C-alpha positions, 0 to 999 in steps of 0.5 A: 451489538450486531448489525445486518450481516452478523458482524459487530457494529464496533468492528464495522466502525473500526474498519470504516475509521481505518479506511477513512484515515487511510484516505486522509479524510476527517469525519466532516470531509467524509460526511460531506462527501456522502451527504450526511451529518458528521454526527451520524458518521461518528455514531457509525464509527463508534458502533453506536448505530446500525447503518442501512446497506445504502449508507455503508455502500455510499461510505465504501464508494467515497473511500474507494473500498469494496463494501465487502471489506467492511462486512466480511466476518472472518478477516484476519489482519494480524497474520498474512501468509503469502506462500511463494507458490501463490505469488506472481511476478508482474512487470512494472510500468514501461517507464521503470522496466523492473519486475515486481513481486508483492510480498505481503497482501495486507490491508489496502490501508496498510502504511507499508508495502514490501515488494521484491524488485528484480533489476534485469541485466538488459534494462534499457530504461535509465530515466529516474522517477519519483513517487510520494512514498519513502522507501527502504531497500535491501540488496538481496542478491547481485549489485545495483547502481542506485542513482539518487538525486543526481548521485551514483551509488554502487550497492551490493548484497546486504547493503541498505538505503532509506530515502524519500521517493520524492527525489529522482531515483532509479535502480540500474544493473551493475556489470549487466548482471541481474539483481534482486532488491527488497523494497519497502514503500512507506506511506508518509505520515499525514 
């Protein structure tokens, strides 16, 4: 059955469920936040009922998701192409001092985020930091010093590491040379 925007109700429901699970909400928690019953939310997620735009808008608001994400008809999540010409480097936070290039702009609810990190040779930041994700790294070029939980590890091209981001860590340049690191952030299972 199709809804207001010509998109299958079951597809809208799947997207809502995916967004809800991505935020770690139960059906009851999301229904409570939106001010309607768990039964209604269940019917929406299962494609058993059409929802008013106001209802979908409220769900989108509480999931911090654009309403259009639920309603776009031809979204292809199975293949995401990111041509080099369309990617941009951006500076990480001042505290980190890295350059980041997002490699795959998948759904905002994906559990992984691959980025290419450029460790500049003149990096002045030396304070380790933490984050909630697990992290896999592959040294693409150059050499880095990985400080992890108080220990120093020299890693060269082709080396890999997998670690919890909850422990203090930082990548530093080795011998004042630039390095590139493929870093894959993985959301922990909840």
